LOLO-283104 format. One record per atom (N, C-alpha, C, O): residue number from 0; chain; atom name; x, y, z. Coordinates in steps of 0.001 Angstrom, whole numbers. Each point is the difference from the previous one (the first is absolute). Example, Ala and Ser with C-alpha at 12.3 -4.5 7.8 and 13.67 -1.06 7.14 Angstrom:
BEGIN
{i=0 | ch=A | at=N | east=13190 | north=-5690 | up=7800}
{i=0 | ch=A | at=CA | east=-890 | north=1190 | up=0}
{i=0 | ch=A | at=C | east=900 | north=1200 | up=0}
{i=0 | ch=A | at=O | east=1036 | north=-19 | up=665}
{i=1 | ch=A | at=N | east=-1386 | north=1069 | up=-1385}
{i=1 | ch=A | at=CA | east=820 | north=1190 | up=60}
{i=1 | ch=A | at=C | east=-770 | north=1090 | up=730}
{i=1 | ch=A | at=O | east=509 | north=1108 | up=169}
This chain:
BEGIN
{i=0 | ch=A | at=N | east=2923 | north=-5301 | up=20642}
{i=0 | ch=A | at=CA | east=-791 | north=-854 | up=-1144}
{i=0 | ch=A | at=C | east=429 | north=1011 | up=-1065}
{i=0 | ch=A | at=O | east=-47 | north=1223 | up=-133}
{i=1 | ch=A | at=N | east=538 | north=-2395 | up=-646}
{i=1 | ch=A | at=CA | east=205 | north=242 | up=-1331}
{i=1 | ch=A | at=C | east=-802 | north=492 | up=-1619}
{i=1 | ch=A | at=O | east=-100 | north=-957 | up=-768}
{i=2 | ch=A | at=N | east=-341 | north=2032 | up=328}
{i=2 | ch=A | at=CA | east=-902 | north=824 | up=-840}
{i=2 | ch=A | at=C | east=-101 | north=-1058 | up=-994}
{i=2 | ch=A | at=O | east=839 | north=-701 | up=-566}
{i=3 | ch=A | at=N | east=-2145 | north=791 | up=514}
{i=3 | ch=A | at=CA | east=-214 | north=-808 | up=-1458}
{i=3 | ch=A | at=C | east=38 | north=147 | up=-1469}
{i=3 | ch=A | at=O | east=325 | north=1176 | up=-163}
{i=4 | ch=A | at=N | east=-444 | north=-1597 | up=-726}
{i=4 | ch=A | at=CA | east=883 | north=871 | up=-1056}
{i=4 | ch=A | at=C | east=-317 | north=-38 | up=-791}
{i=4 | ch=A | at=O | east=513 | north=-897 | up=-669}
{i=5 | ch=A | at=N | east=-1462 | north=1636 | up=36}
{i=5 | ch=A | at=CA | east=-1157 | north=467 | up=-1559}
{i=5 | ch=A | at=C | east=859 | north=188 | up=-736}
{i=5 | ch=A | at=O | east=913 | north=666 | up=490}
{i=6 | ch=A | at=N | east=-731 | north=-1085 | up=-1902}
{i=6 | ch=A | at=CA | east=617 | north=144 | up=-1272}
{i=6 | ch=A | at=C | east=-1558 | north=1023 | up=-569}
{i=6 | ch=A | at=O | east=-1109 | north=-477 | up=246}
{i=7 | ch=A | at=N | east=1215 | north=1772 | up=-945}
{i=7 | ch=A | at=CA | east=-861 | north=658 | up=-366}
{i=7 | ch=A | at=C | east=354 | north=186 | up=-1770}
{i=7 | ch=A | at=O | east=1060 | north=354 | up=-516}
{i=8 | ch=A | at=N | east=-2013 | north=-634 | up=30}
{i=8 | ch=A | at=CA | east=749 | north=-116 | up=-1879}
{i=8 | ch=A | at=C | east=-1170 | north=130 | up=-512}
{i=8 | ch=A | at=O | east=-1104 | north=-153 | up=523}
{i=9 | ch=A | at=N | east=1382 | north=431 | up=-1532}
{i=9 | ch=A | at=CA | east=-1164 | north=-75 | up=-1598}
{i=9 | ch=A | at=C | east=914 | north=584 | up=-952}
{i=9 | ch=A | at=O | east=1223 | north=42 | up=129}
{i=10 | ch=A | at=N | east=-2144 | north=564 | up=-1436}
{i=10 | ch=A | at=CA | east=863 | north=120 | up=-1600}
{i=10 | ch=A | at=C | east=1480 | north=747 | up=1187}
{i=10 | ch=A | at=O | east=-15 | north=187 | up=1216}
{i=11 | ch=A | at=N | east=738 | north=-19 | up=-1886}
{i=11 | ch=A | at=CA | east=1220 | north=1180 | up=185}
{i=11 | ch=A | at=C | east=149 | north=1065 | up=15}
{i=11 | ch=A | at=O | east=910 | north=418 | up=716}
{i=12 | ch=A | at=N | east=-1758 | north=587 | up=-1524}
{i=12 | ch=A | at=CA | east=-130 | north=1205 | up=304}
{i=12 | ch=A | at=C | east=-1575 | north=110 | up=317}
{i=12 | ch=A | at=O | east=-426 | north=1051 | up=480}
{i=13 | ch=A | at=N | east=-635 | north=-2364 | up=-804}
{i=13 | ch=A | at=CA | east=-1073 | north=746 | up=380}
{i=13 | ch=A | at=C | east=95 | north=-6 | up=870}
{i=13 | ch=A | at=O | east=1153 | north=-331 | up=277}
{i=14 | ch=A | at=N | east=-2205 | north=678 | up=1255}
{i=14 | ch=A | at=CA | east=305 | north=128 | up=1464}
{i=14 | ch=A | at=C | east=1133 | north=249 | up=560}
{i=14 | ch=A | at=O | east=271 | north=-517 | up=1084}
{i=15 | ch=A | at=N | east=898 | north=1649 | up=-1951}
{i=15 | ch=A | at=CA | east=874 | north=95 | up=785}
{i=15 | ch=A | at=C | east=-6 | north=1058 | up=552}
{i=15 | ch=A | at=O | east=1130 | north=210 | up=440}
{i=16 | ch=A | at=N | east=-1717 | north=490 | up=-245}
{i=16 | ch=A | at=CA | east=39 | north=1341 | up=1824}
{i=16 | ch=A | at=C | east=-738 | north=-707 | up=361}
{i=16 | ch=A | at=O | east=337 | north=-210 | up=1165}
{i=17 | ch=A | at=N | east=-1811 | north=-764 | up=-1530}
{i=17 | ch=A | at=CA | east=-1041 | north=-353 | up=1068}
{i=17 | ch=A | at=C | east=599 | north=-1046 | up=850}
{i=17 | ch=A | at=O | east=-634 | north=-294 | up=1013}
{i=18 | ch=A | at=N | east=2348 | north=-652 | up=-1371}
{i=18 | ch=A | at=CA | east=466 | north=-749 | up=478}
{i=18 | ch=A | at=C | east=744 | north=974 | up=781}
{i=18 | ch=A | at=O | east=-132 | north=-176 | up=1211}
{i=19 | ch=A | at=N | east=808 | north=1065 | up=-1514}
{i=19 | ch=A | at=CA | east=1129 | north=-4 | up=1227}
{i=19 | ch=A | at=C | east=-1223 | north=487 | up=1420}
{i=19 | ch=A | at=O | east=-87 | north=-556 | up=1095}
{i=20 | ch=A | at=N | east=-709 | north=1715 | up=-1591}
{i=20 | ch=A | at=CA | east=-1290 | north=140 | up=1033}
{i=20 | ch=A | at=C | east=36 | north=-974 | up=1239}
{i=20 | ch=A | at=O | east=339 | north=32 | up=1183}
{i=21 | ch=A | at=N | east=-741 | north=-695 | up=-1868}
{i=21 | ch=A | at=CA | east=-508 | north=-1558 | up=784}
{i=21 | ch=A | at=C | east=894 | north=-252 | up=305}
{i=21 | ch=A | at=O | east=-366 | north=-715 | up=932}
{i=22 | ch=A | at=N | east=1466 | north=670 | up=-898}
{i=22 | ch=A | at=CA | east=980 | north=-342 | up=923}
{i=22 | ch=A | at=C | east=411 | north=754 | up=842}
{i=22 | ch=A | at=O | east=15 | north=-248 | up=1206}
{i=23 | ch=A | at=N | east=478 | north=1540 | up=-1875}
{i=23 | ch=A | at=CA | east=392 | north=485 | up=1467}
{i=23 | ch=A | at=C | east=-644 | north=95 | up=657}
{i=23 | ch=A | at=O | east=338 | north=222 | up=1162}
{i=24 | ch=A | at=N | east=-2017 | north=-369 | up=-1635}
{i=24 | ch=A | at=CA | east=-1466 | north=903 | up=1608}
{i=24 | ch=A | at=C | east=443 | north=-1529 | up=1099}
{i=24 | ch=A | at=O | east=-131 | north=180 | up=1211}
{i=25 | ch=A | at=N | east=786 | north=-2036 | up=-1842}
{i=25 | ch=A | at=CA | east=320 | north=-174 | up=334}
{i=25 | ch=A | at=C | east=-41 | north=-240 | up=1383}
{i=25 | ch=A | at=O | east=-619 | north=-457 | up=961}
{i=26 | ch=A | at=N | east=2332 | north=1418 | up=-1699}
{i=26 | ch=A | at=CA | east=1261 | north=84 | up=935}
{i=26 | ch=A | at=C | east=-88 | north=1522 | up=998}
{i=26 | ch=A | at=O | east=458 | north=253 | up=1115}
{i=27 | ch=A | at=N | east=-1042 | north=346 | up=-1823}
{i=27 | ch=A | at=CA | east=-8 | north=592 | up=1891}
{i=27 | ch=A | at=C | east=-1485 | north=148 | up=572}
{i=27 | ch=A | at=O | east=-159 | north=990 | up=714}
{i=28 | ch=A | at=N | east=-707 | north=-1628 | up=-866}
{i=28 | ch=A | at=CA | east=-1047 | north=-711 | up=1060}
{i=28 | ch=A | at=C | east=347 | north=-249 | up=825}
{i=28 | ch=A | at=O | east=678 | north=-1027 | up=-44}
{i=29 | ch=A | at=N | east=-828 | north=1705 | up=1443}
{i=29 | ch=A | at=CA | east=170 | north=-450 | up=795}
{i=29 | ch=A | at=C | east=-233 | north=-1228 | up=286}
{i=29 | ch=A | at=O | east=847 | north=-717 | up=533}
{i=30 | ch=A | at=N | east=-2296 | north=232 | up=-926}
{i=30 | ch=A | at=CA | east=35 | north=-1680 | up=788}
{i=30 | ch=A | at=C | east=558 | north=-649 | up=-1545}
{i=30 | ch=A | at=O | east=1058 | north=-613 | up=-140}
{i=31 | ch=A | at=N | east=-1955 | north=889 | up=-846}
{i=31 | ch=A | at=CA | east=757 | north=-1394 | up=-1204}
{i=31 | ch=A | at=C | east=1963 | north=508 | up=233}
{i=31 | ch=A | at=O | east=618 | north=-1058 | up=-112}
{i=32 | ch=A | at=N | east=32 | north=1816 | up=280}
{i=32 | ch=A | at=CA | east=1025 | north=-67 | up=-135}
{i=32 | ch=A | at=C | east=488 | north=-1076 | up=969}
{i=32 | ch=A | at=O | east=972 | north=-698 | up=-290}
{i=33 | ch=A | at=N | east=-1576 | north=572 | up=1328}
{i=33 | ch=A | at=CA | east=192 | north=-888 | up=1153}
{i=33 | ch=A | at=C | east=-58 | north=-1598 | up=-867}
{i=33 | ch=A | at=O | east=920 | north=-640 | up=511}
{i=34 | ch=A | at=N | east=-1302 | north=144 | up=-1111}
{i=34 | ch=A | at=CA | east=-513 | north=-1058 | up=-334}
{i=34 | ch=A | at=C | east=351 | north=-440 | up=-1302}
{i=34 | ch=A | at=O | east=87 | north=-1182 | up=-333}
{i=35 | ch=A | at=N | east=212 | north=2668 | up=-761}
{i=35 | ch=A | at=CA | east=388 | north=-746 | up=-1603}
{i=35 | ch=A | at=C | east=852 | north=612 | up=-645}
{i=35 | ch=A | at=O | east=-51 | north=1229 | up=48}
{i=36 | ch=A | at=N | east=1120 | north=-1885 | up=-867}
{i=36 | ch=A | at=CA | east=427 | north=957 | up=-1119}
{i=36 | ch=A | at=C | east=-119 | north=-493 | up=-603}
{i=36 | ch=A | at=O | east=-524 | north=-1113 | up=-4}
{i=37 | ch=A | at=N | east=1237 | north=2093 | up=-1340}
{i=37 | ch=A | at=CA | east=-607 | north=88 | up=-1432}
{i=37 | ch=A | at=C | east=1329 | north=-231 | up=-504}
{i=37 | ch=A | at=O | east=1134 | north=-5 | up=480}
{i=38 | ch=A | at=N | east=-1806 | north=-238 | up=-1940}
{i=38 | ch=A | at=CA | east=865 | north=-256 | up=-1138}
{i=38 | ch=A | at=C | east=-832 | north=154 | up=-952}
{i=38 | ch=A | at=O | east=-1107 | north=-526 | up=-118}
{i=39 | ch=A | at=N | east=1961 | north=1707 | up=-1006}
{i=39 | ch=A | at=CA | east=-226 | north=748 | up=-1148}
{i=39 | ch=A | at=C | east=1723 | north=-795 | up=-1165}
{i=39 | ch=A | at=O | east=1177 | north=-296 | up=209}
{i=40 | ch=A | at=N | east=-2017 | north=303 | up=-1191}
{i=40 | ch=A | at=CA | east=1415 | north=-283 | up=-441}
{i=40 | ch=A | at=C | east=475 | north=1723 | up=-19}
{i=40 | ch=A | at=O | east=179 | north=326 | up=1174}
{i=41 | ch=A | at=N | east=-28 | north=375 | up=-1730}
{i=41 | ch=A | at=CA | east=653 | north=1774 | up=-733}
{i=41 | ch=A | at=C | east=761 | north=-420 | up=1961}
{i=41 | ch=A | at=O | east=1101 | north=-519 | up=-183}
{i=42 | ch=A | at=N | east=-1245 | north=565 | up=935}
{i=42 | ch=A | at=CA | east=933 | north=-330 | up=1223}
{i=42 | ch=A | at=C | east=873 | north=-570 | up=303}
{i=42 | ch=A | at=O | east=496 | north=211 | up=1106}
{i=43 | ch=A | at=N | east=202 | north=-1456 | up=-2242}
{i=43 | ch=A | at=CA | east=869 | north=-642 | up=-267}
{i=43 | ch=A | at=C | east=1015 | north=361 | up=-843}
{i=43 | ch=A | at=O | east=-175 | north=167 | up=-1207}
{i=44 | ch=A | at=N | east=1608 | north=14 | up=1967}
{i=44 | ch=A | at=CA | east=879 | north=-756 | up=-987}
{i=44 | ch=A | at=C | east=223 | north=-594 | up=-751}
{i=44 | ch=A | at=O | east=359 | north=-1126 | up=346}
{i=45 | ch=A | at=N | east=-403 | north=1439 | up=-2015}
{i=45 | ch=A | at=CA | east=904 | north=-1454 | up=-539}
{i=45 | ch=A | at=C | east=579 | north=-144 | up=-347}
{i=45 | ch=A | at=O | east=-59 | north=-996 | up=-721}
{i=46 | ch=A | at=N | east=952 | north=1523 | up=748}
{i=46 | ch=A | at=CA | east=1533 | north=678 | up=-1237}
{i=46 | ch=A | at=C | east=370 | north=-1346 | up=-384}
{i=46 | ch=A | at=O | east=-237 | north=-368 | up=-1151}
{i=47 | ch=A | at=N | east=1001 | north=-701 | up=2298}
{i=47 | ch=A | at=CA | east=668 | north=-589 | up=-402}
{i=47 | ch=A | at=C | east=-1321 | north=-1731 | up=-57}
{i=47 | ch=A | at=O | east=270 | north=-1165 | up=291}
{i=48 | ch=A | at=N | east=-955 | north=1480 | up=-543}
{i=48 | ch=A | at=CA | east=-1649 | north=-862 | up=431}
{i=48 | ch=A | at=C | east=-202 | north=328 | up=-1590}
{i=48 | ch=A | at=O | east=729 | north=777 | up=-617}
{i=49 | ch=A | at=N | east=-2101 | north=-1662 | up=-87}
{i=49 | ch=A | at=CA | east=-785 | north=-72 | up=-818}
{i=49 | ch=A | at=C | east=-1077 | north=510 | up=679}
{i=49 | ch=A | at=O | east=28 | north=42 | up=1230}
{i=50 | ch=A | at=N | east=-958 | north=345 | up=-1845}
{i=50 | ch=A | at=CA | east=-1156 | north=764 | up=885}
{i=50 | ch=A | at=C | east=-1131 | north=-1167 | up=171}
{i=50 | ch=A | at=O | east=-676 | north=-298 | up=984}
{i=51 | ch=A | at=N | east=726 | north=-382 | up=-2610}
{i=51 | ch=A | at=CA | east=-840 | north=-1243 | up=738}
{i=51 | ch=A | at=C | east=288 | north=-1177 | up=1247}
{i=51 | ch=A | at=O | east=-894 | north=-728 | up=432}
{i=52 | ch=A | at=N | east=2728 | north=689 | up=184}
{i=52 | ch=A | at=CA | east=395 | north=-569 | up=933}
{i=52 | ch=A | at=C | east=-787 | north=569 | up=1515}
{i=52 | ch=A | at=O | east=-500 | north=-679 | up=898}
{i=53 | ch=A | at=N | east=634 | north=2364 | up=-1042}
{i=53 | ch=A | at=CA | east=-296 | north=794 | up=992}
{i=53 | ch=A | at=C | east=-1512 | north=-286 | up=64}
{i=53 | ch=A | at=O | east=-498 | north=-913 | up=658}
{i=54 | ch=A | at=N | east=77 | north=1468 | up=-1134}
{i=54 | ch=A | at=CA | east=-1601 | north=-769 | up=-599}
{i=54 | ch=A | at=C | east=-858 | north=-752 | up=934}
{i=54 | ch=A | at=O | east=-908 | north=239 | up=797}
{i=55 | ch=A | at=N | east=2019 | north=-1909 | up=-1516}
{i=55 | ch=A | at=CA | east=-474 | north=-1034 | up=623}
{i=55 | ch=A | at=C | east=617 | north=-516 | up=1521}
{i=55 | ch=A | at=O | east=-565 | north=-962 | up=520}
{i=56 | ch=A | at=N | east=1713 | north=1597 | up=187}
{i=56 | ch=A | at=CA | east=509 | north=-126 | up=1181}
{i=56 | ch=A | at=C | east=-1006 | north=1048 | up=1051}
{i=56 | ch=A | at=O | east=-298 | north=-253 | up=1167}
{i=57 | ch=A | at=N | east=-108 | north=1479 | up=-1965}
{i=57 | ch=A | at=CA | east=-788 | north=980 | up=1550}
{i=57 | ch=A | at=C | east=-1541 | north=-976 | up=-607}
{i=57 | ch=A | at=O | east=-1030 | north=562 | up=373}
{i=58 | ch=A | at=N | east=795 | north=-1738 | up=-1124}
{i=58 | ch=A | at=CA | east=-1244 | north=-520 | up=-65}
{i=58 | ch=A | at=C | east=170 | north=-1196 | up=1260}
{i=58 | ch=A | at=O | east=-753 | north=-608 | up=760}
{i=59 | ch=A | at=N | east=2095 | north=673 | up=-1020}
{i=59 | ch=A | at=CA | east=0 | north=-1510 | up=1096}
{i=59 | ch=A | at=C | east=108 | north=108 | up=1667}
{i=59 | ch=A | at=O | east=-172 | north=-812 | up=909}
{i=60 | ch=A | at=N | east=636 | north=2583 | up=-983}
{i=60 | ch=A | at=CA | east=90 | north=392 | up=1699}
{i=60 | ch=A | at=C | east=-1171 | north=90 | up=553}
{i=60 | ch=A | at=O | east=-66 | north=-2 | up=1229}
{i=61 | ch=A | at=N | east=-1350 | north=123 | up=-2185}
{i=61 | ch=A | at=CA | east=-1017 | north=579 | up=854}
{i=61 | ch=A | at=C | east=-1457 | north=-577 | up=438}
{i=61 | ch=A | at=O | east=-414 | north=-1156 | up=-93}
{i=62 | ch=A | at=N | east=174 | north=1584 | up=279}
{i=62 | ch=A | at=CA | east=-1173 | north=-1545 | up=206}
{i=62 | ch=A | at=C | east=-1601 | north=341 | up=-237}
{i=62 | ch=A | at=O | east=-886 | north=-854 | up=-30}
{i=63 | ch=A | at=N | east=675 | north=2455 | up=-153}
{i=63 | ch=A | at=CA | east=-1274 | north=160 | up=-886}
{i=63 | ch=A | at=C | east=597 | north=870 | up=-1049}
{i=63 | ch=A | at=O | east=1058 | north=623 | up=88}
{i=64 | ch=A | at=N | east=-1928 | north=-671 | up=-1150}
{i=64 | ch=A | at=CA | east=469 | north=739 | up=-1314}
{i=64 | ch=A | at=C | east=-1138 | north=965 | up=-79}
{i=64 | ch=A | at=O | east=-1142 | north=-457 | up=42}
{i=65 | ch=A | at=N | east=1351 | north=1845 | up=-160}
{i=65 | ch=A | at=CA | east=-1273 | north=498 | up=-352}
{i=65 | ch=A | at=C | east=575 | north=904 | up=-1804}
{i=65 | ch=A | at=O | east=1001 | north=544 | up=-466}
{i=66 | ch=A | at=N | east=-2448 | north=-901 | up=29}
{i=66 | ch=A | at=CA | east=230 | north=-182 | up=-1562}
{i=66 | ch=A | at=C | east=-853 | north=1357 | up=-474}
{i=66 | ch=A | at=O | east=-836 | north=87 | up=901}
{i=67 | ch=A | at=N | east=708 | north=483 | up=-1375}
{i=67 | ch=A | at=CA | east=-464 | north=1185 | up=-625}
{i=67 | ch=A | at=C | east=-621 | north=364 | up=-1286}
{i=67 | ch=A | at=O | east=821 | north=637 | up=-662}
{i=68 | ch=A | at=N | east=-2237 | north=-825 | up=-123}
{i=68 | ch=A | at=CA | east=-457 | north=-181 | up=-823}
{i=68 | ch=A | at=C | east=-294 | north=156 | up=-505}
{i=68 | ch=A | at=O | east=-269 | north=-1098 | up=-487}
{i=69 | ch=A | at=N | east=-299 | north=2184 | up=-474}
{i=69 | ch=A | at=CA | east=-691 | north=1285 | up=-714}
{i=69 | ch=A | at=C | east=-858 | north=-1557 | up=-1443}
{i=69 | ch=A | at=O | east=419 | north=-1070 | up=-440}
{i=70 | ch=A | at=N | east=-1493 | north=1760 | up=284}
{i=70 | ch=A | at=CA | east=-439 | north=-908 | up=-1126}
{i=70 | ch=A | at=C | east=326 | north=708 | up=-1358}
{i=70 | ch=A | at=O | east=246 | north=1195 | up=-162}
{i=71 | ch=A | at=N | east=-304 | north=-2340 | up=-921}
{i=71 | ch=A | at=CA | east=414 | north=546 | up=-930}
{i=71 | ch=A | at=C | east=-876 | north=751 | up=-878}
{i=71 | ch=A | at=O | east=-900 | north=-603 | up=-585}
{i=72 | ch=A | at=N | east=1042 | north=1717 | up=442}
{i=72 | ch=A | at=CA | east=-777 | north=1147 | up=-608}
{i=72 | ch=A | at=C | east=279 | north=-44 | up=-1217}
{i=72 | ch=A | at=O | east=3 | north=1174 | up=-368}
{i=73 | ch=A | at=N | east=455 | north=-2435 | up=-1271}
{i=73 | ch=A | at=CA | east=-56 | north=-17 | up=-862}
{i=73 | ch=A | at=C | east=-1618 | north=303 | up=-1200}
{i=73 | ch=A | at=O | east=117 | north=-66 | up=-1223}
């Protein structure tokens, strides 16, 4: 069975550590790692493409988008 791709997203600097931890957890977990493949923008190489194009391509190749949000504290 082909793994289901999950895009883990948030504002670029916000939750950067949490996105990486979540992606690593899913990838390393014996059960979740069998069924899911994670995509986080930081793990891509965008040398010859615009950041927007890489982001859009990543979103277009996934089934689920997990967006990490925080309340506005202003």
